[in-house]
N, C-alpha and C positions, 0 to 999 in steps of 0.2 A: 257795595260789593258784599255778597253773602259771607257770613262768618265761616271760617275754616271748619271742615268736617273731620279734621285730624288733630284735634286739640291735644295739649299736654296736660294731663291730670295728675296732680300731686296729692298724696294721701298718706295716712298712717293711723296710729292709735289716738291721735290728738295729743298736743303738747310734745310732739316728737320731732319737730323741725320743718313741717310742711310750709309754714309761713315764711321762714327765712329762705328756704330754697326757692319759693315763688319770687321773692324779692331779688334774689340773685339772678334768676333767669329773666326777670323783667329788664335787666341791664343788657340783655343780648338783643342786637338789632333785628334778629329774625323772629323774635317772640314778643307777645303782648300779654302782660298780666292783667286780668280782668279787674274792673272796679265795680263792685266790691271784689276783694281778693278771693272770697269764698262765695260763689253764687248760691250754693246750698240746695237749691230746689231740685237739682238732678239726683244728688247722692244721699242727702240727709234722710233720715227715717221719720215719717214716710215722705219719700220723694218720687219723682218720675220713675226712677230705676226700680225702686222697691215695688211700686204698684204694677209695673210691667212684669217684673219677676214673679209676683204672686199670680198674675193672670195666666202666665205660662206654666205655672207649677202643676196644673192638673187638678181635677176634683179630688177632695173637697176644698183644698186650700184656695183654689181659684175663686171660690165663693166670696172670699174676703177682698178680692181685688178692687171691686167697685168702691167699697168703703175707703180703701187706701188711696185710690185715685181722687176721691172727693177731699180727703184730708190733705193730700199733696197740693191740690189746687187752693185749698183754704190757706195753707201756709205760704204758697207763692204770692198770695194777695195780702198776707198778714205779716208774720215776723221776717220772712225773707224779702218782702217787698219794702217795708219801711223799717229801717234800722237806725241806731243812734248816729248823730252827726250827719244827718241827711244822706246816709248810706243806704245800700240795698238796691233792689231792682227799680225802685222809684226814680233813680237817676236817669233811667233810659226809657221807661214806659210809664204811661198813665195807668191809674187804677181801672179806668174804663177799657183800656187796651188789654190789660191783664184779664179782666172779666170776660171780654169777648173771646180771647184765646182759650180761657178755661172752659167756657160754655161749649165751644167747638170741640175741645179735647174730650170732655165728658160725653158729648153726643156721639162721638166716633169710637170711644174706648171699648165698648162692649163688642162691637163688630170687628174693628180693626185696631187692636191695642198698640201694635208696634207703629203703624202709620200715624195713629193719633198722638202717640208719645213723641215721635220724631217731629211731627208738624209743630207741636207746642214748643218743644225744646229748641228746635232750630229757629223758630220765629223769635223767641225771647233772646237767644244768643246772637241773632243777627243784629239786635239792638245793642245788647251789652258789649259785644265785641266789634262794633262798628269802627271805633278808632284804630283797630288793628290793621285795617286797610289791606286785608288779604293775608297778613301774617298769621302764623299759628297762635291761637290764644291759649293761655295758661290759667288754670283754676286750681286753687289750693284748698278746697274743701277736704278736711281730713278723711271724711267717710268715703272719698273716691276709691281708696285702696280696699276698703272693706266690702264694697259692693261692685268691684270692678267687673265681675262676671255678669252682673245685671246691666251695667252700662254698655258693655260690649255690643249688644244688638243695636243700641241707639247710635253709638259712634264706633263702628267696626274698625275704623282706621286710627282711633285714638291710641296714645301711648301713656303709660302710667309709671310714675316714679313713686315707689312705696318706701317710706322712711321708717326704719326701726330704731328704737332707743331703749336703753336700760329702763326697765319698768319701774324701778325705784325712783329714778329721776322724773319719769312721767307722772307717777302718783304724787310725788312731792310737789310738782308744779300744779296739778289739778286742785289740790286742797287749798291753794292760794287764789283760785279763780272764783268767779261768781256763778260759774256753770260747771256741770259735771259733778262727779262724786266729791264730797267735801270732807271725807274721813279717810285717813291714809290706808287702812287695810281694805276698805271697800274700793278705794281707787286702784289698789294693786290688783284686786280680783277683776275689776273692770278692764284693766290693761291686758290681763291674761285672756279674757273673753274676746276682746277686740283683736288681739294678736292671732288667736285661733281663727276668727272669722276672716281676717285678712289672708291668712295662709290658705284657707279653704277656697276663698274667692279666686285667688291667684291660680290655684291648682285647676280650677274649672275653666280658665281662660286659654285662649290660643297661645301656644308657646312663643316666647320672644316679644310679647306685647308689654310685659311688666319688668321693670328694673328695680331691684331692691338695694337700697343704700343704707348703710349704718351711719347714724348721725355722728357717732364718735369718730369714724373715719373722715367724715365730711369736715368737721370742725377742728380735728386734732391730728389723727394718725396719718391720713393720706389726703390732705387738703386739695392740692392741685390735681392729684390723680383721680379723686372722686368726681370733681367737676369735669375733667376730661372724659371720664367714663360716661357721665350723663350726656355730654355733648355728642359723643360718639353714638350712644344709644339713640339719641334724637335725630341724628344725621345732620348736625349743624356744626360749623367750625367753632373752635375755641375762640372766644372774643377777648381781646386784651382789656377792653374797658370793663367787661363783666368781671374778669379776674382781678382787676385792680380794686373794684368796688368790694369784692369778696375779701380781699386782703385787708382793706381799710375798715371794714364794718363787721366782720364775723370773727369771733374769737372764742376760746374756751370759756373765758370769764363771762362774756355776754350770753353764751349758751347755757350757763349755769350747770356745767358738767359736774357731777358728783354732789349736787345740792342736797340730796337725801341724807348724806352723812353729817351735814351741818345744821339742818333745819329742825332736827328733833333731839330729844335728850337720849342718853346712852341706852336706857332700857328700851325705849321705843325703836331706836335704830336697830337693836338686836332683834326685836320682834319683826320689824320690817324685813330684815335680812333672812330670818328663818322662813317666813311666809313666802318670800320671793324664791327662795331655794326650792320649796315644794312646788310652787307654780311652774317654775322653769323645768323641773324634772318631768312634770305632767305634759308640758308643751313639747318637750323633746321627744317623748314617747309618741306624740302625734305627728312628728315630723316638722314641727315649726322651727324656723331659723331663729336662734336666740341672739339678741343684741350683745355686742361687746360690753363687758363690764366696765363701769367708770371707776 
């Protein structure tokens, strides 16, 4: 059975809660969380959506589209294909299958970019989401929300849940990872850039296709109400099993709410707060919704 063409895409700035929301929704009988939980090849930069967006951007930016398409295919056969612990697209396709699909995509991309992109994406997701057996599949690639406008032509019926989180907690989380910015002030500035990109992408989309949820509401202030809002948005009933898993596994402590206050010395914490204030003021001037403060 072909994979659903109305997937649920979760995204944010990174380290904002997309993984935990994906695992919550995985407990709903009407949804299927992909394995890997982040397919990446659609939304990550460069991915299918970015290459298509550049192709449609008009001259002279469209001149870069072919190069981005080639990079997207290379990544789909490299870091997105083979990931640690036998994860990645390799679980569902062979490298020969990926190479054949990639060749076909690049051969069509110049003449029929949207058709080529859909053909490649749908073929891969037919394999990855095969266990869904017709249910809507869910992907938690954080970049989904930041390029949702570029994904819309590929999956016009998809819905996006964008998660926002206090940038200080996001930055504090990033510096402890092996990916992303590893210096706290750089991480804060990256959070601001990603927040603005997400806002701009949402503004360019069809109204009603994206729901924005604050992580602090989801894990603390309005726990049940937030999940009910998400289910209503997706047009699915609230499931008791999903809610029970949420109650048992998601907490303020596990979400490390307010971690930025504890992770650094007092001087650094003051510097973080000062920069965050300036970044938030600038984002507000551009109409960006600011996360609740932890």
